[in-house]
C-alpha positions in Angstrom: 5.4 -37.7 -18.4 5.4 -39.5 -14.9 4.7 -38.1 -12.0 8.2 -38.2 -10.8 9.3 -36.0 -14.1 6.5 -33.6 -13.5 7.9 -32.8 -9.8 11.3 -32.8 -10.1 10.3 -30.0 -12.9 8.2 -28.2 -10.4 10.8 -27.9 -7.8 13.1 -26.8 -10.6 10.4 -24.1 -11.3 9.5 -21.7 -8.1 7.7 -19.5 -10.1 5.3 -22.9 -10.8 4.9 -23.7 -7.3 4.3 -20.1 -6.2 1.4 -20.4 -9.2 0.2 -23.8 -7.7 -0.3 -22.0 -4.4 -1.6 -19.3 -5.3 -4.6 -21.3 -7.1 -5.0 -23.7 -4.0 -5.8 -20.7 -2.2 -8.3 -19.2 -4.9 -11.0 -21.4 -3.7 -10.7 -20.3 0.2 -12.0 -16.7 -1.1 -14.6 -17.8 -4.0 -17.5 -18.4 -1.2 -19.1 -15.2 -0.1 -18.3 -12.9 -2.7 -21.7 -11.8 -3.0 -22.3 -11.3 0.9 -24.1 -7.9 1.7 -21.5 -5.1 2.7 -21.7 -5.4 6.7 -20.0 -7.5 9.5 -16.5 -5.7 10.6 -15.6 -2.1 8.7 -18.6 -1.7 7.7 -18.1 1.6 7.1 -15.1 1.8 5.0 -16.4 -1.2 2.9 -20.0 0.7 2.0 -17.7 4.2 1.9 -15.2 2.6 -0.6 -18.6 0.9 -2.7 -20.6 4.3 -2.6 -17.3 6.4 -4.1 -17.5 3.7 -7.0 -20.8 3.5 -7.5 -20.6 7.0 -7.8 -17.8 7.2 -10.5 -19.7 4.4 -12.0 -22.7 6.5 -12.5 -22.0 9.9 -12.8 -17.8 9.8 -14.0 -14.9 11.1 -12.4 -13.2 14.0 -11.0 -9.6 14.6 -10.5 -9.6 17.1 -7.5 -13.2 16.4 -6.7 -13.9 12.8 -6.4 -17.7 12.4 -4.9 -19.3 10.5 -2.0 -23.1 10.7 -1.8 -23.6 10.6 1.5 -23.1 13.8 4.0 -25.3 16.2 1.6 -24.0 19.2 -0.5 -21.4 19.6 -1.8 -21.2 16.0 -1.6 -17.2 15.4 -1.1 -15.8 13.7 1.6 -12.3 12.7 0.5 -10.6 9.9 2.5 -7.4 8.8 0.4 -7.3 9.0 -4.0 -9.4 7.1 -5.0 -7.0 4.9 -7.3 -8.5 1.5 -6.2 -12.2 2.9 -6.5 -11.1 4.1 -10.0 -9.7 0.4 -10.5 -13.2 -0.9 -9.6 -15.5 1.1 -11.7 -12.9 0.0 -14.9 -13.4 -4.0 -13.7 -17.1 -3.2 -13.5 -17.4 -1.2 -16.6 -16.2 -4.2 -18.3 -17.7 -7.4 -15.6 -20.7 -9.5 -18.0 -22.0 -9.5 -14.0 -24.3 -6.8 -12.9 -23.3 -7.0 -9.4 -21.1 -3.9 -8.4 -20.1 -5.2 -4.6 -19.3 -8.4 -6.6 -16.7 -6.2 -9.2 -15.4 -4.2 -6.1 -15.0 -7.5 -4.3 -13.1 -9.0 -7.2 -10.8 -5.7 -7.9 -9.4 -6.4 -4.6 -8.7 -10.0 -4.8 -6.8 -9.0 -7.8 -4.8 -6.4 -5.9 -4.3 -9.0 -3.0 -2.8 -11.4 -5.5 -0.6 -8.8 -7.4 0.6 -8.3 -3.6 1.4 -11.8 -3.2 3.2 -12.1 -6.0 5.6 -8.7 -5.5 6.0 -10.3 -1.5 7.4 -13.1 -3.2 9.9 -11.2 -5.7 10.6 -9.3 -2.5 11.5 -12.0 -0.2 13.4 -14.3 -3.3 15.8 -10.9 -3.6 16.4 -10.4 0.1 17.0 -14.0 1.0 18.3 -15.6 -2.6 16.4 -18.3 -1.4 13.1 -19.7 -3.2 12.3 -22.2 -0.2 12.0 -18.6 2.2 10.2 -16.8 -0.8 7.5 -19.8 -1.4 7.1 -20.4 2.7 6.5 -16.6 3.0 4.0 -17.0 0.2 2.4 -19.9 1.7 1.8 -18.2 4.9 0.5 -15.0 3.3 -1.7 -17.4 1.0 -3.3 -19.4 4.3 -3.2 -16.7 7.1 -6.9 -16.2 8.1 -6.6 -12.6 8.9 -5.8 -12.3 4.4 -8.6 -14.9 3.4 -11.2 -12.9 5.3 -9.9 -9.4 4.0 -9.1 -10.2 0.6 -12.6 -10.8 -0.6 -13.5 -7.3 1.3 -15.0 -4.0 -0.4 -11.3 -2.0 1.0 -8.9 -0.1 -0.5 -5.9 -2.2 2.0 -4.3 -4.4 -1.1 -4.0 -2.2 -3.3 -1.9 0.3 -0.9 0.2 -2.9 0.2 0.8 -3.5 -4.0 1.7 -0.3 -4.8 4.0 0.2 -1.4 5.6 -3.5 -1.7 6.2 -2.9 -5.4 8.0 0.7 -4.5 10.1 -1.2 -2.3 11.0 -4.1 -4.9 11.6 -1.2 -7.4 13.6 0.4 -5.3 16.3 -2.2 -4.1 16.1 -3.1 -8.1 17.7 0.3 -8.7 20.0 0.8 -6.0 21.7 -2.4 -7.5 21.2 -1.1 -11.1 20.4 2.5 -11.7 18.3 3.3 -14.4 16.2 6.2 -16.1 13.0 3.5 -16.4 14.1 1.5 -13.0 13.8 5.5 -11.4 10.7 6.3 -13.4 9.0 2.9 -12.4 9.9 3.5 -8.8 8.5 6.9 -8.7 5.5 5.9 -9.8 4.6 3.2 -7.5 5.8 5.2 -4.6 3.5 8.3 -5.5 0.7 5.6 -6.3 1.2 4.3 -2.9 1.2 7.3 -0.9 -2.2 8.5 -2.5 -3.8 5.0 -1.9 -3.3 4.7 1.5 -0.2 7.1 2.9 -0.4 5.3 6.4 0.1 1.9 4.7 3.3 3.3 2.9 4.8 4.5 6.0 6.8 1.7 6.9 7.9 0.6 3.2 9.0 4.0 3.2 11.1 3.9 6.9 12.6 1.1 5.7 13.6 2.0 2.1 15.3 5.0 3.8 17.4 2.4 6.5 18.7 0.7 3.7 19.5 3.7 1.4 21.2 4.7 4.5 23.1 1.4 4.7 23.9 2.2 0.7 25.1 5.4 1.3 27.6 4.3 4.1 29.1 0.8 2.7 29.8 3.5 -0.4 31.1 6.5 1.3 33.5 4.1 3.2 34.8 1.6 0.6 38.5 2.5 0.0 39.0 4.1 -3.4 41.6 2.0 -5.8 43.8 5.6 -6.4 44.3 5.1 -2.4 45.0 1.4 -2.8 47.7 2.2 -5.0 49.0 4.8 -2.9 49.1 2.5 0.1 51.0 0.0 -2.2 53.8 2.7 -3.2 54.2 4.0 0.5 54.7 0.4 1.7 57.4 0.2 -0.7 59.0 3.4 0.7 58.6 2.4 4.5 56.1 5.4 4.8 52.5 3.8 5.1 49.6 6.3 5.1 48.1 7.0 8.4 44.5 6.0 9.7 43.6 9.4 9.4 44.3 9.7 5.6 41.3 7.5 4.8 39.7 9.0 2.2 36.2 9.2 0.5 35.5 7.0 -2.4 35.2 7.8 -5.9 31.9 5.4 -5.5 30.3 8.4 -3.3 28.5 9.3 -6.7 26.7 12.7 -5.7 24.1 12.9 -8.8 22.9 9.2 -7.5 22.6 10.6 -4.4 20.2 13.3 -5.2 18.4 10.4 -7.1 18.0 8.4 -4.2 16.9 11.5 -2.2 14.4 11.8 -4.8 13.1 8.5 -4.7 12.1 8.7 -1.0 10.8 12.1 -1.0 9.1 12.7 -4.2 6.2 9.7 -3.8 5.3 11.3 -0.1 5.1 15.0 -1.4 1.8 14.6 -3.5 0.3 12.2 -0.9 1.1 15.2 1.8 -0.3 17.3 0.0 -3.5 15.6 -1.2 -4.0 15.0 2.7 -3.9 18.7 3.2 -6.5 19.2 0.4 -8.9 16.9 1.5 -9.0 18.4 4.7 -9.3 21.3 4.0 -12.6 20.4 1.9 -13.5 18.0 4.6 -13.8 20.8 7.4 -15.9 23.2 5.8 -18.6 20.9 6.5 -20.2 20.2 10.1 -20.8 16.7 9.1 -17.4 16.0 7.6 -14.9 18.0 9.8 -14.8 15.0 12.5 -13.1 13.3 9.8 -10.1 15.5 9.2 -7.2 13.8 9.7 -6.4 16.8 12.6 -9.1 16.1 14.8 -8.5 14.6 17.7 -11.3 11.8 17.2 -9.9 10.7 13.7 -6.1 10.8 15.1 -6.7 8.6 17.6 -8.5 6.3 15.8 -5.6 6.0 13.3 -2.9 5.7 15.6 -4.9 3.3 18.0 -4.7 3.1 21.8 -1.9 1.4 24.3 -4.8 -0.7 24.9 -5.8 -1.6 21.6 -2.5 -2.5 20.8 -2.3 -4.9 23.7 -5.5 -6.3 23.3 -5.5 -10.0 22.8 -8.5 -9.7 20.4 -6.4 -7.4 18.0 
């Protein structure tokens, strides 16, 4: 195939261009996969790795995931270990014998799943392959993402599930189906359990879009009213503005399902936070990691000085 024909074919296939961008970004992320889990956020990197090691060595408990760090009962639950279960599975299947590499590769897989979801989301929102590809290029080449996509962290698992929930919600709004509702709910629950603080922003935006969707349906004139207006115009008795009616498009069962898509994912995440706090508060060694502790509150939300720091 001539080079010009190949380029034309690529230009007509945005998803192929996306794949080429992803392949080109991979060599930036392969170095240091076997580096020690030190440096920035070493506590979270090693906490994640210890959780994966515990699952691999001793199995997994649905309600009592263990962390062999702070003493008996060897429990200090943070978020629900969705990422850790995936990493332990990867390590059990991997031909290499290096747990740290398995964890980093699992995070890298979730990073590329996030990038694909971001591409599809940008394509749906802007209806432009060029905008979606530009968004993907920025995401692939941002130094911040280069560093953290190969770390021992749960972040890109959280972003994948959160963006996946948002994308599936948009698709369900356009075409409600039982399968779409189920998938959106599952992604939302996994996002909330993986990291509830990451899920806040997509949920907030989804709520705003849902409100816009409801209002647009609410104030659209119904066909029956349009017919009435035509009839009244022929009799020289037009309907006054005060008689604007609610449309037939306002479907209460569908609104209930919309509300469920916003609420259902939050419930298990909220309950697990409360459950994990109760476990942590039972030990003097882990009480300071409870979400209600002043230290954790300050760490979670940050200070104004941290937000305005040029370094951040």
